[in-house]
C-alpha positions as CSV (number, residue, x, y, z in Angstrom):
1,M,46.9,131.4,16.5
2,T,44.7,131.6,20.5
3,G,40.9,131.0,18.8
4,A,42.7,128.2,16.1
5,L,43.7,126.4,19.5
6,S,41.2,126.6,21.3
7,S,38.1,125.8,18.4
8,P,39.2,121.8,18.7
9,S,39.1,121.6,22.8
10,A,35.6,123.3,23.1
11,A,34.3,121.7,20.2
12,I,35.7,118.6,22.5
13,A,34.0,119.8,25.5
14,A,30.3,120.2,24.0
15,I,30.9,116.4,22.6
16,V,32.2,115.5,26.2
17,L,28.9,117.7,27.9
18,A,26.2,116.3,25.0
19,V,27.5,112.7,25.4
20,E,26.8,113.2,29.8
21,I,23.8,115.0,29.0
22,A,22.2,111.9,26.9
23,I,23.6,109.9,29.3
24,I,21.9,111.1,32.6
25,L,18.8,111.8,30.4
26,S,18.5,108.1,30.1
27,A,19.5,107.0,32.6
28,L,16.6,109.3,33.9
29,V,13.8,106.8,32.0
30,V,15.6,103.1,32.0
31,L,16.9,103.2,35.3
32,P,14.2,103.7,37.1
33,G,12.1,99.9,35.4
34,G,12.5,96.8,37.7
35,R,14.4,98.3,40.1
36,R,13.9,99.4,43.9
37,P,13.1,103.1,44.0
38,Q,16.4,103.0,46.4
39,T,19.0,100.8,44.3
40,A,18.0,103.4,41.1
41,M,18.6,106.8,43.2
42,A,22.0,105.6,43.8
43,W,22.3,104.4,40.4
44,L,21.1,108.3,39.3
45,I,23.5,109.8,42.2
46,L,26.2,108.1,41.0
47,I,25.7,108.7,37.0
48,I,24.9,112.8,37.8
49,A,27.7,113.6,40.1
50,V,29.9,111.5,36.8
51,P,28.1,110.8,34.3
52,L,30.9,109.0,32.3
53,F,32.7,107.2,35.0
54,G,29.2,106.2,36.4
55,F,27.5,105.0,32.6
56,V,30.2,102.2,32.9
57,V,30.7,101.8,36.5
58,F,26.9,100.8,36.2
59,L,27.7,98.3,32.3
60,L,30.1,97.0,34.4
61,F,27.3,95.9,37.8
62,G,24.2,97.4,37.1
63,R,22.7,94.5,35.7
64,T,21.8,91.6,37.5
65,S,21.0,89.2,34.3
66,V,23.5,86.5,33.9
67,G,22.2,86.0,30.3
68,R,19.8,85.3,28.1
69,K,21.9,81.2,27.3
70,R,22.4,80.3,31.4
71,R,18.5,82.0,32.6
72,A,17.2,79.7,29.5
73,Q,19.8,76.6,30.1
74,Q,18.5,77.1,34.4
75,E,14.4,77.5,32.9
76,E,15.3,74.2,30.5
77,V,16.9,72.2,33.5
78,N,14.4,73.2,36.0
79,A,11.7,72.2,34.4
80,A,14.3,68.8,33.7
81,I,15.0,67.8,36.7
82,L,11.3,68.9,38.4
83,A,9.9,66.8,35.9
84,A,11.6,63.8,37.0
85,A,11.8,64.5,41.1
86,P,8.9,63.3,42.6
87,L,8.4,66.7,44.6
88,D,5.0,65.9,45.3
89,E,5.4,62.9,47.4
90,L,7.2,64.1,50.0
91,A,4.4,66.1,50.5
92,D,2.4,64.8,52.9
93,A,-1.5,66.9,52.9
94,D,-2.0,65.7,56.4
95,R,0.8,66.9,58.0
96,H,0.4,69.9,56.0
97,A,-3.1,71.2,57.3
98,E,-2.3,70.4,61.4
99,L,0.4,73.9,60.5
100,P,-0.6,76.9,62.0
101,P,-1.9,79.3,59.8
102,L,1.0,81.5,59.0
103,V,3.1,78.8,58.8
104,R,0.8,77.1,55.9
105,T,0.8,80.1,54.2
106,M,4.5,80.7,54.1
107,A,4.9,76.5,52.9
108,H,2.4,77.4,50.0
109,L,4.1,81.1,49.6
110,N,8.1,78.9,49.3
111,R,5.8,76.2,46.7
112,N,4.8,79.8,44.2
113,L,8.3,80.5,44.2
114,G,10.9,77.7,43.8
115,V,8.8,75.1,43.6
116,L,9.8,73.2,45.8
117,P,8.0,71.1,48.7
118,L,7.4,71.2,52.9
119,S,7.8,67.5,53.5
120,F,7.7,65.8,57.1
121,G,9.8,63.1,59.2
122,N,13.4,65.4,58.3
123,D,15.8,64.1,60.9
124,V,18.2,67.4,61.7
125,E,21.1,67.7,63.9
126,L,22.5,71.5,63.9
127,I,26.1,72.0,63.8
128,D,28.3,74.1,65.2
129,D,32.1,73.2,65.8
130,Y,34.1,74.4,62.7
131,E,36.1,71.3,62.3
132,G,33.7,69.0,63.9
133,C,31.2,70.0,60.9
134,V,34.7,69.0,58.3
135,A,35.6,65.3,60.2
136,A,31.3,64.7,59.8
137,M,30.7,65.6,56.5
138,A,34.3,63.5,55.8
139,A,32.6,60.6,57.5
140,E,29.8,59.8,55.0
141,V,31.7,60.5,52.3
142,A,33.7,57.2,53.5
143,S,30.3,55.5,53.8
144,A,29.4,56.1,50.2
145,E,28.9,53.7,47.9
146,H,26.8,55.5,44.5
147,Y,26.9,58.9,44.6
148,V,28.8,62.4,46.3
149,H,27.4,65.9,45.3
150,V,29.8,68.7,46.6
151,Q,28.6,72.5,46.1
152,F,30.5,75.2,48.2
153,Y,31.1,79.3,47.0
154,I,34.4,79.3,48.8
155,S,36.8,76.4,48.4
156,A,40.1,75.0,49.4
157,W,42.4,71.8,50.0
158,D,44.1,72.4,52.7
159,E,45.0,71.0,56.5
160,V,41.7,71.5,57.8
161,T,39.7,69.9,54.7
162,A,42.1,68.1,53.4
163,P,40.8,64.9,54.9
164,F,37.6,65.8,53.6
165,F,39.6,65.7,49.7
166,E,41.0,62.5,50.8
167,E,37.4,60.9,51.1
168,L,36.0,62.3,48.2
169,V,39.4,61.1,46.1
170,R,39.2,57.6,48.0
171,A,35.7,57.9,46.8
172,V,36.3,57.7,43.5
173,A,38.9,55.1,43.9
174,R,36.3,52.5,44.8
175,G,34.0,53.4,42.1
176,V,32.1,56.4,43.4
177,Q,30.4,59.3,40.9
178,V,31.4,63.0,43.1
179,R,30.9,65.8,41.8
180,F,32.4,69.1,42.7
181,L,31.0,72.8,41.8
182,F,33.2,75.8,43.1
183,D,32.3,78.7,42.6
184,H,35.6,80.9,40.7
185,I,35.9,84.2,41.5
186,G,35.0,83.2,45.5
187,S,37.4,80.5,45.3
188,K,40.0,82.0,43.2
189,G,41.0,84.9,45.5
190,I,42.1,82.1,48.6
191,P,45.8,81.7,48.4
192,V,45.5,78.6,47.4
193,Y,43.6,78.2,44.3
194,Q,45.8,77.4,42.5
195,D,47.4,74.4,44.8
196,M,43.2,72.7,44.8
197,L,43.2,72.8,41.0
198,S,46.2,71.9,40.6
199,R,45.5,68.2,43.3
200,L,42.0,67.9,41.9
201,E,43.6,67.6,38.0
202,G,43.8,63.9,38.0
203,T,41.5,62.4,41.1
204,G,39.0,61.8,38.9
205,I,36.4,63.5,40.7
206,Q,34.4,65.6,38.1
207,W,34.3,69.5,39.1
208,A,33.3,72.8,37.4
209,P,33.3,75.9,38.1
210,M,30.4,77.4,39.6
211,L,29.8,81.4,37.1
212,P,33.2,81.8,35.7
213,I,34.2,84.6,34.0
214,R,36.7,83.7,30.8
215,P,36.7,86.1,28.2
216,L,38.2,83.8,25.6
217,K,36.1,81.6,26.0
218,G,32.9,83.8,25.8
219,E,32.2,84.1,29.2
220,V,31.6,87.2,30.6
221,R,28.8,88.7,33.5
222,R,28.3,91.4,35.9
223,P,31.9,90.4,38.0
224,D,30.7,90.1,41.5
225,L,27.4,87.5,41.3
226,R,28.4,84.6,42.7
227,N,27.0,80.8,43.7
228,H,27.0,81.6,47.4
229,R,25.1,77.6,48.1
230,K,27.3,75.2,50.5
231,I,25.3,71.9,49.7
232,L,26.5,68.3,50.1
233,V,24.4,65.0,49.1
234,V,25.9,61.5,50.2
235,D,24.1,59.2,48.3
236,G,20.5,60.4,48.3
237,R,20.3,59.3,52.1
238,V,21.7,62.7,54.2
239,A,23.0,65.3,53.0
240,F,24.9,69.1,55.3
241,S,24.3,72.3,53.4
242,G,24.5,76.1,56.2
243,S,27.0,78.6,56.1
244,Q,30.5,76.7,56.0
245,N,32.9,76.8,53.5
246,L,34.9,74.0,52.8
247,I,38.1,75.9,54.3
248,E,40.0,76.4,56.8
249,A,38.3,78.6,60.0
250,C,40.6,81.8,59.4
251,Y,39.8,81.3,55.2
252,D,44.1,80.1,55.0
253,K,45.1,83.7,55.3
254,P,47.9,85.1,57.6
255,K,46.6,87.7,58.5
256,N,43.6,86.4,60.0
257,Q,45.4,83.2,61.3
258,K,47.9,85.5,63.1
259,L,45.0,87.7,64.7
260,G,43.1,84.7,65.6
261,R,40.8,85.7,63.3
262,A,38.0,82.5,62.7
263,W,35.0,81.9,60.9
264,V,31.5,80.5,63.2
265,E,29.5,78.5,61.8
266,L,26.4,77.1,61.3
267,M,25.2,73.9,59.6
268,A,22.7,71.6,59.3
269,R,22.7,67.7,58.6
270,V,19.7,65.8,57.4
271,E,18.8,62.6,57.1
272,G,15.0,62.2,54.9
273,P,13.4,64.0,51.8
274,A,14.6,66.8,52.1
275,V,18.1,65.3,51.3
276,Q,16.3,65.4,47.5
277,E,15.3,69.0,47.1
278,L,18.7,70.0,48.0
279,N,19.7,67.6,45.2
280,V,17.6,68.8,43.3
281,V,19.1,72.2,43.7
282,F,22.4,70.9,43.3
283,A,21.9,69.3,39.7
284,T,19.8,72.9,38.3
285,D,23.7,73.9,39.0
286,W,25.6,71.1,37.8
287,F,23.9,71.2,34.1
288,T,24.1,74.7,34.6
289,E,27.9,74.5,34.0
290,T,28.4,71.5,32.9
291,G,25.6,70.3,30.2
292,E,25.2,66.3,32.5
293,T,21.0,65.6,33.4
294,L,20.7,64.1,36.5
295,R,17.0,63.6,35.7
296,D,18.1,59.6,37.1
297,L,19.1,60.8,40.1
298,V,16.7,63.7,41.1
299,A,13.8,60.5,40.9
300,V,14.9,58.3,43.7
301,L,13.0,59.1,46.6
302,P,16.0,59.0,49.1
303,P,15.5,56.6,53.3
304,A,13.3,57.1,55.6
305,A,15.6,58.5,58.6
306,Q,17.3,56.4,60.3
307,P,18.5,56.7,64.3
308,R,22.2,56.5,65.0
309,P,23.5,54.9,67.7
310,G,25.2,58.8,70.1
311,D,22.9,61.1,67.7
312,T,21.4,62.1,71.4
313,G,22.0,65.8,69.8
314,V,19.7,65.3,66.7
315,V,15.7,66.9,66.6
316,R,13.5,63.8,64.7
317,D,10.7,64.6,62.3
318,V,11.6,68.1,61.3
319,G,9.1,70.1,58.7
320,I,11.5,71.5,55.9
321,Q,11.1,73.7,53.0
322,V,14.6,74.1,50.6
323,V,14.3,77.7,48.8
324,P,16.1,78.3,45.9
325,S,17.6,81.9,45.2
326,G,19.6,84.5,42.9
327,P,19.8,85.5,39.4
328,G,18.0,82.6,38.0
329,F,14.8,83.6,39.7
330,V,13.0,87.2,39.0
331,T,11.0,86.6,42.5
332,E,13.7,86.9,45.2
333,N,12.8,83.9,46.9
334,N,14.9,84.5,50.1
335,L,13.6,87.9,50.6
336,R,9.6,87.6,50.5
337,L,9.8,85.0,52.6
338,F,12.5,86.8,54.9
339,N,9.6,89.9,55.6
340,T,6.3,86.9,55.7
341,M,8.1,85.1,58.4
342,L,9.7,88.5,60.4
343,Y,5.5,90.0,59.7
344,S,4.1,86.5,61.5
345,A,6.1,87.2,64.2
346,E,4.3,88.0,67.9
347,R,6.6,87.0,70.9
348,R,10.3,86.5,69.2
349,L,12.5,87.1,66.7
350,S,16.1,85.8,67.2
351,L,18.2,86.6,63.7
352,T,22.1,86.4,62.5
353,S,23.7,87.8,59.9
354,P,27.1,89.3,58.9
355,Y,25.8,90.8,57.4
356,F,22.5,93.1,57.4
357,V,22.2,95.3,55.0
358,P,18.3,95.6,54.4
359,D,16.3,97.2,51.9
360,D,13.4,99.1,53.1
361,S,11.4,96.0,53.0
362,L,13.3,93.7,55.5
363,L,14.3,97.2,57.1
364,Y,10.8,98.2,58.1
365,A,9.7,94.2,58.9
366,V,12.8,94.4,61.9
367,T,11.6,98.3,63.2
368,T,7.5,97.1,63.1
369,A,7.5,94.1,64.5
370,A,10.0,95.9,67.7
371,Q,7.0,98.6,67.5
372,R,4.8,96.1,67.8
373,G,6.3,94.8,70.9
374,V,7.9,91.8,69.8
375,E,10.9,90.9,71.4
376,V,13.8,91.5,68.7
377,E,17.9,90.8,68.8
378,L,20.1,90.8,65.9
379,F,23.7,88.6,66.4
380,V,26.4,90.1,64.3
381,S,29.8,90.8,64.6
382,A,31.7,93.3,67.0
383,T,34.0,94.1,63.8
384,A,33.6,92.2,60.7
385,D,35.4,91.4,57.5
386,Q,34.4,93.0,54.5
387,F,35.0,96.9,55.0
388,M,32.6,98.4,52.7
389,V,29.8,95.4,54.0
390,A,30.4,96.2,57.0
391,H,30.7,100.4,57.3
392,A,27.0,99.9,55.3
393,Q,25.7,97.1,58.0
394,R,26.5,100.2,60.8
395,S,25.2,103.1,59.4
396,Y,21.2,101.3,60.7
397,Y,22.8,100.1,64.2
398,E,20.6,103.8,65.2
399,A,17.1,102.7,63.5
400,L,17.4,99.4,64.5
401,L,18.1,100.2,68.7
402,I,15.8,103.4,68.4
403,A,12.9,100.9,66.7
404,G,14.1,98.7,69.8
405,V,15.4,95.9,68.7
406,R,19.2,95.1,70.8
407,I,21.6,94.2,69.3
408,W,24.7,91.9,70.0
409,L,27.9,92.2,69.1
410,Y,30.2,89.2,68.7
411,P,33.7,89.9,70.4
412,E,36.7,90.2,67.9
413,P,38.6,88.7,66.6
414,F,35.3,86.0,65.5
415,V,33.8,86.6,61.8
416,L,30.4,85.6,63.0
417,H,29.5,84.0,60.2
418,A,26.9,81.9,60.7
419,K,22.7,82.8,58.9
420,H,20.0,81.6,60.4
421,F,16.9,82.8,62.3
422,S,14.0,81.8,64.3
423,V,10.0,83.1,64.9
424,D,8.0,82.3,68.0
425,D,8.8,78.7,68.9
426,Q,7.2,78.2,65.1
427,V,9.7,78.2,62.3
428,A,13.6,78.9,61.5
429,V,16.0,79.7,58.9
430,V,18.7,78.2,58.4
431,G,21.1,78.1,55.1
432,S,24.0,80.2,53.0
433,S,21.8,83.9,52.5
434,N,22.8,86.9,55.0
435,M,20.0,89.9,55.1
436,D,22.0,92.1,52.8
437,M,21.0,93.0,49.3
438,R,23.4,91.5,48.1
439,S,22.2,87.4,49.2
440,F,18.8,89.0,48.0
441,A,19.4,90.7,44.1
442,L,23.5,88.9,42.7
443,N,23.8,85.6,45.4
444,Y,22.6,82.9,44.4
445,E,21.4,80.9,48.0
446,V,19.6,78.2,49.3
447,V,17.8,78.4,52.9
448,M,15.8,75.6,54.9
449,M,12.5,77.1,56.2
450,M,12.3,74.5,59.6
451,T,8.8,73.9,61.6
452,G,8.9,72.7,64.4
453,P,8.7,73.5,68.2
454,E,11.9,71.6,68.8
455,I,14.1,71.9,65.8
456,V,13.3,76.1,67.2
457,A,15.2,75.0,71.0
458,R,17.4,73.2,69.2
459,L,18.7,76.7,67.0
460,R,17.9,78.9,70.5
461,E,21.1,76.9,71.9
462,V,23.4,77.8,69.1
463,Q,22.2,81.5,70.0
464,D,22.1,81.2,73.9
465,T,25.5,80.5,73.1
466,Y,26.6,83.6,70.7
467,R,24.4,86.1,73.7
468,A,26.1,84.8,76.5
469,L,29.5,85.8,74.5
470,S,28.5,88.9,73.3
471,T,28.3,92.6,74.3
472,E,25.5,94.4,73.9
473,L,25.2,97.7,72.0
474,T,23.2,100.4,73.2
475,L,21.8,103.5,71.2
476,D,23.9,105.7,73.6
477,A,27.1,104.2,73.1
478,W,26.7,103.9,69.1
479,R,25.7,107.6,68.9
480,E,29.3,108.7,70.2
481,R,30.8,107.7,67.3
482,T,33.4,109.9,65.4
483,R,31.5,112.1,62.6
484,T,34.3,110.4,60.7
485,Q,33.0,107.0,61.3
486,R,29.3,108.8,60.5
487,Y,30.6,109.8,57.1
488,V,32.1,106.5,56.3
489,D,28.6,104.4,57.5
490,N,26.8,106.6,55.7
491,L,28.1,107.1,52.4
492,M,29.3,102.7,52.3
493,R,25.5,102.7,52.9
494,L,24.7,104.8,49.7
495,T,27.2,101.6,48.0
496,A,25.4,99.2,49.4
497,T,22.2,100.0,47.5
498,L,23.7,100.0,43.8
499,Q,22.6,96.5,43.0
C-alpha cells in the first residue's frame, strides 16, 4: 500500500524536478541575451533559487517590450510627426558651431538617439514653488486660444489642482481643444482617482490613460511599465516640463499630510523653439493612446519668445534639446546622455535625483569623475517615500563616499523629488528622469538638455538652496549603520536589477 501511494508522489516530484531543470537550463541561454550582465545575473539567481516562482515573476516583469502593436504604432507616428515638424528649421548651424566641442558631441548624440535638434532662442524660467507652478500653468491655460496639451504621470483633481482643471473646463467652453494624458497605473493609486474620472466626464476635455492595463480589452503588458513624462503645451507658444506631477504636494495621502511629507519639485517654463519639441513628444504619446494624429499642430513653428513684465527670473536665449526616452527606444537615450555628460565634467558636477539606483556604467561615471578630481555632489532625501528603492539607493552610498562624492540629505519630512544636474558651467539637464534603472529601461521619460552659463548659474541657485537646508552624510557616520540595515540595503539592491 505504501509503495502504491508513494509512486504517484515520486512521479510528480520527478516531473517538477525535470521542469525546474528545464527552466534553469533555458534561463542560462535566454537571459544573457540583450540584457545587462548584472540584470541577467539577478534573474538567474532568482530562477535558480526558486525556479517555478522565478519563472512566473520573469513572465510578469522580465520583459520591457510594450508589445508589437504599440511599438509599430509609435514608430509610425514618430515617422509621420517628425516628417511634418520642421525640426531642421529649429537648428542654427552657426550657433551650434560656437558651442564647446563636448557640448556639440552631446547634441549630436541626442539627435541620433531622439531625433530632436538643439535649438536656440529659448527663454527659460525655473520654478521651484510647488503651488506657484500650478498657478502659473493655470494662468497660461486661461490665455489659451487654440489648444492645450496636458500630460502628467500622476494626475488628480484636488483642492490644489482644481484651479488648473477649472481653467481647462473654461478653455473648452470657449472653443479651445484640450487633450489630457495621464498614466493609468500611476494615477489609479491616488485616493481621488475615481473622483477625477467622474469630474472629467461631460467637461469636453479629451482624455486618455497612458499604458492602460485592461485585460478585457486585450490590453495586457508588463504591469510596471510607466509613462513618467510631465508636459504642458499651450498654443505651441509656451510649455512646462520637469519633475512635478499634477497633484497636491502630499499626494492626497492623509498619512503624508499628517506628517507634513510634501514633495519638492523643479519645473521649467519654456518659450521658443523647444516648445515644439515638447509638443512632438506629446503628439507621439497622444497618437499611441488615441489614434489621433496631430501633424498639423506640430508642423507650425512656435513664435519667438517675448519678454514679460516682471520676468526677472527668466534666462534668455538658452539652447535646449528635448530628449525623449523609454521602452519605445532601444538605445536608453537618457542613460547615454547622462554618462556622456558625467565623463565630460572637468570641475564640478551637481546631481539631484530622488531615486539614485545606477547601473554599473552610471556608477562608474560618477565615481570616476570624483576620483579624477571633479567636485561631485549628490542631493537625495534623508528619507525616501518608497521602501525598496530607498534601500536599494542606500546600498550605493559607501562606494560613492569612498570615491569622494559628497552626499547631501534633504531634511525630513520632505521628499526631494526634483530631477536635474549640472556640469561645470556649460550644460544642465532638467526633466522627469531619475538616475535609476527604472527610468533608463522601464519608464517613458523626457528631459531637456540646456546649454549656457546663465541657465547653469540659475540652476546652481536652486542647488544652493538644497545644500543650505541639507545635512552632509559622512563615511564614518554611514559605516555605523546596523548589520540589519546593511542586509536590507543589499537585498533591495538585488531587486533593483530585476529589469
